[in-house]
PADO-460773 format. One record per residue (C-alpha): x, y, z; residue in one letter. Coordinates in steps of 0.5 Angstrom, whole numbers, plus 500, padded with zeros to 3 digits. Example, Ala and Ser with C-alpha at 12.3 -4.5 7.8 and 13.67 -1.06 7.14 Angstrom:
2
525491516a 527498514s 
end
This chain:
664
538275359m 541277366s 543284367v 549287371p 547290378g 541286379e 544280383g 538275382k 541268379p 538266372v 534260372t 534254367s 529258363n 533264363d 539261359i 539263352q 547265351r 552261354v 560263354t 565257354v 572259356l 577255353g 577252345a 581245347g 578239346s 573240352m 571247351g 570246343h 566240345g 561243350i 560249345a 558245340e 553241344v 550247347a 549250340a 546244337i 541244343a 539251340g 543256345y 547262343d 554261344v 561265345v 567260344l 573264347r 580263348d 587267349v 589267342e 586268336e 589261333e 586257338l 579260338v 580258330r 582251331d 577250336g 571253331y 574249325e 573242330q 566244331i 565245324e 568239322w 564235327s 557238326v 558236318g 559229320k 553229325l 549232319a 551227314e 549221319k 542224321g 544226328r 542233328v 535236327d 538243324d 542245318d 549245320p 550252318d 544254322e 548251328i 554254326l 551261326g 549260333r 557260335i 561267336d 568267337t 572272342e 579273345v 577278350d 574276356l 570282358e 567282351t 566274351a 562274358v 558281358a 552278356d 552271358a 547267362d 552261363l 559261363v 563254363i 570255364e 574249361a 581251362a 587247364p 587244370e 591249374k 588252381m 592258380d 589259373l 582257375k 582262381k 585268376e 579266371i 574266376f 576273379a 576276372d 569273371l 566276378d 568283375a 566282368y 560277368a 553279369p 551279376d 546274375g 550269371a 551262373i 559261373l 561253372g 567250371t 569243368n 574241372t 575234373s 579234379t 580241383l 576243389s 569247387i 569250393t 576253393e 575256386i 568259388s 572263393e 576267388a 569270387t 564275391d 558270389r 560263391p 553261391a 553262383q 559257382v 558250380v 562244377g 559242371i 564236369h 563233362f 567227359f 571227353n 569227347p 563231349v 559230343v 559222344k 559222352m 552222355d 554224362l 555230366v 557231373e 553237377v 558238383i 556242389h 561246392g 560248400d 557255398h 553253391t 546254392s 540249391e 538254385e 544254382t 545246382i 538246379e 539251374t 546247372a 542240372y 537242368a 542245363f 545239362a 539235361e 537240355s 543238352l 540231352d 546229357k 545225363t 547229369p 548226376i 548230383h 555230386v 553233393r 559234396k 566237393d 570231394v 576229391r 575226384g 568227385f 564220383v 567217377v 574219378n 573217385s 571210384v 575209377f 582210381g 583203384p 581200377f 588202375g 592203381n 591196384e 593193378a 599197378a 601195385w 599188383m 605188377v 609192382s 609186387n 610181382d 603178383e 601178375a 603181369s 601187365i 598183360r 595178364e 591183368i 589187362d 586180359a 583178365t 579184366m 577184359v 576177357h 573174364e 570180367r 567184361g 571191362y 571195355p 579195356m 584193361g 587198366p 594198363f 591199356e 586205358l 592208362g 596208356d 590211352m 589217357g 596218359g 600216365l 602223367d 594224368i 593219374g 600220376y 599227378h 592225381a 596221386l 601226387t 596232388e 592227393a 599225397g 597218395d 603213394p 605212387v 606204385p 613203383p 611201376i 608207374l 613211377q 618208373e 614209367k 614217369i 621217370d 623214363a 618219360g 614213357d 607216358l 603212354g 600212346q 602220346k 609218347t 609212343g 611208349r 607207356g 605200359y 605197352y 610199346d 606203340y 612205336e 616198335d 611193338g 604191337d 601196343g 596193347a 596186344d 594182350y 589176348t 584171351l 590166352d 593171357d 587170362v 590168368s 588165375e 594169378d 590175377v 586177383d 581181380w 576181386l 581185389r 581191384i 573190384e 573190392a 577197392r 572200387m 566198391i 569200397n 570207394e 563207392a 560205399a 564211402r 561216397l 554213399i 556213406q 558221406n 552223402d 556224396v 551220391a 546215391t 548208389a 544209382e 548215381e 554212382i 552206377d 550211372t 556215372g 560209372m 556206366k 556212362l 563215364g 567209363t 563204359a 563199364f 558194363p 555195369e 556199375g 560197381p 554197386c 550192382r 556188381r 557188388a 550185390d 551180385k 558178388l 555178395g 557184400l 559179405d 565176400r 567184398i 568185406v 571179407e 576180401k 577187404l 578185411d 584180409t 587185405l 587190411h 590185416e 595183411e 598190409t 595194414g 594199408e 588204410d 585203403r 583196404y 579198410e 572197409p 567203409a 562203415d 556203410y 559196407l 560193414v 553195416d 549192410l 553186411v 551186419e 544187417a 544181413g 543185406e 549182403t 546183396g 541180390e 541173394d 539176400a 534180397g 537187399a 544190398g 546196395f 539195392y 532192393g 531185390y 524184392g 526181399g 520180404g 515182399g 518188396g 518191389e 523189385r 528194383t 530194375y 537196373h 537194365a 530196363i 524201365d 517198366v 511203366s 504202365r 501207359e 494208356g 488211359d 487205364g 494203364g 492197359e 499198356v 505195359l 511199356a 518196357i 524200355e 531197354l 535202358d 542201357r 544207352p 551207354e 552200351r 547201345l 541198350n 545191348s 542185352m 546182358n 544178364e 540183368d 536185362m 534178360a 532176367d 528183368e 524182361i 522175363e 520178370h 516184368a 512179363l 511174368d 509178374s 504182371v 497181371d 495179364v 488180365d 490188366e 494188360i 492189352r 498190349c 506190350v 511195347t 518194347v 523199345e 530202347g 532208350t 534214345g 534213338d 541210337r 539203338a 533198339f 538193342c 545192339a 545185340g 548181346a 553185351d 559179351i 562183356g 556184360g 555177362f 562177365a 565171362s 564167355m 561161358d 556165362a 555169355w 553162351r 549160357m 545167357a 544166349r 540160351d 535164356t 528164355a 527171354v 525171347t 520165348e 517168354t 516174350l 513170344a 509166348e 506172352f 498172351p 497179349k 499182342p 507185343t 510191339i 517192338a 518200337k 525200333i 529206332q 537205330g 540198331y 537192332a 542187331l 543180333g 540178340g 536185339g 533183332l 531176335e 528180341l 524184336a 522178332l 519175338a 514180338c 508180334d 509186330l 515191329q 515198327i 522201325a 524208323t 527208316e 534210318g 534203323s 539198321e 537190322l 541184321g 545178324f 552179325p 554173329e 557169323t 562174323g 564172330l 564165329g 557164332i 550164330i 543167332p 542163338g 535165341t 530164335g 533168330g 534163324t 528160325q 523166326r 527169320a 526163316m 518163317r 518170316l 522172310i 523165307g 529160306e 533164301t 533171304r 533168311a 540165309k 542171306e 541175312l 545170317v 550168312f 553174310r 552178316g 550184313e 546190316h 539191312i 536198312d 528198315a 526199308e 529193305r 526189312a 519192310e 520190303e 522183305w 516182310a 521182316l 518188319i 511191319n 513198317r 518202316a 516210317v 520217317p 523219324e 518224325d 512220324e 514214328f 511215335e 504217331d 504210327v 506206333c 501210337q 496208332t 498201332f 497201340v 490204339d 488199334d 490193338v 487196345c 480197341d 479190339a 476185343a 481182348p 479175347l 479175340a 486177340q 488172345e 485166341f 487169334a 495170337k 495162339r 491159333i 496163328m 502161333d 500154334e 498153326g 504155324a 508149327e 503144324v 500143317g 494147314l 489142315e 490142323a 491149323g 484150320l 481145325l 484150330l 481156327e 474153327r 475151334q 477158336g 471161332a 466157335g 468158342l 468165341l 461166338l 459164345e 463170349t 460176351d 465180347d 462177341a 455179343r 457186344e 461186338g 455184334t 450188338q 455195337a 455194330f 448193329a 447200333e 452203329d 457205336r 463203338e 463196342p 466196349e 469190350f 470187357e 474180355g 469176357k 
end
């Protein structure tokens, strides 16, 4: 714990006590996740009633998380780490880290930070959760600006994984490292925002999503419903820009524009003047009192909607951030996926569309309107002039193996594990979408399996990032259109996995649904935590499992149970899945990694040629009659008797030692 007068900033290892200023939705959420992570927390607000309300929200939320098995500690133990306070000086007296979550008013924040400078221990880190205001200006209200940092959480804090860690002009690297490590300790995903720019990363890139759409409606180029429907049903976004604006409150976007001195689209000004601020007032772009709210449908999709204009603006903002060393393409895409639930980041999407196409669109708009917001970023122009126009060219925002370079994966992580790197570990890495399958993921899994040197591999493991989902199914939005999604359902990813010559193991934690369950069943072995849920919900969507689910389920668990699984569309737990022989093991959470490692070790210890023969014979034998299968088995057994592995195995048995197989 820091001591007043020492003047030495705390490091991440020193943080034990966290004070959160503000008990509203953001403040009590930050206090909750800090307490869950094991920190002692003080929740402070200016009135006892506000503090009490915030604490009660935490109490309710922790109880719900405990019911769902989402917290490791007893709820009373978590709540016991939280103290409440009204007096500011008392609240921060022993703090190692203070996080301010007061209303977005610069004068108020400066006043708070001036008081913190007087009351907080000299070494304490002073963080602000502001989403719009200058970290630098806030820090200059103190005599320790090097210890002031932006720590921007997203609402709801308990559910949203993203944290923007923002440099002010005076913030020290030690402070940044401490804030970044603190965010990681909360099981959040932080991204660096290296310069104190308006909107930081997520709001900078996200702004044009709503603003350009509003200008299009203001200019009678398309209707509200047409734009929302096109962006959702054709381009795969989770909500249309107008529905999203209504949900967050139109006054928020309006204030952001006016504070920056940017022009306000007439349709937005009209709503503000009428007091129609969205869902909270009953009316906004849609009518939530007398109408049906955001009732756009697939039928509202229109060719009149210039979706490329909206996406080009977001991509251009991303390019400006990279150009100005604010963030990297990876950080921007991570921020947008985690902070807005976009199906993919703007840099990745740009590489698919072609950067030359984006620049051409922006140039055309700039020439037609003279508006500066359409002027292409220098970074974007430089990439195009260098021929790095995206995925088809082998390079763009990212590299794609052009010119013999290594491929960059975006939806999976691939590593080599084991003493000799004999285990190919594939991790499905789209936690913001419950690791759901999109075009990138399907293509990248195939590439990882096709490009590896099979002779160096003894085993493949497939798992999902985090413990919420192995893979929650196909991401319809991630395929950008329904037609593309249907075609992607017929991709060969499950066949590539099923036909891989070495044993494959699915490590299932959480949801394995639809295409996710099909992916797991394409593996040779499946191990799941007891809390996992498996199922085929497709018939409830008007479709059926399309990448082997019906056929593999029939062969594994028989016609009766397979039809029940598909027809009813229900989720079954891992224990029932093991009972039905749909998976190999259902194990407690705390035993999961050990059991998986035992399976991997056993597979890697066996003779590789024998395993390869056995897998081929069992897979092919399942497709033919018993007599033909037995013939395959006899032929395989005879061939294996002549191998070095067979001789080593029998000799090692005779000498009572462990065999050393070489796959010969």
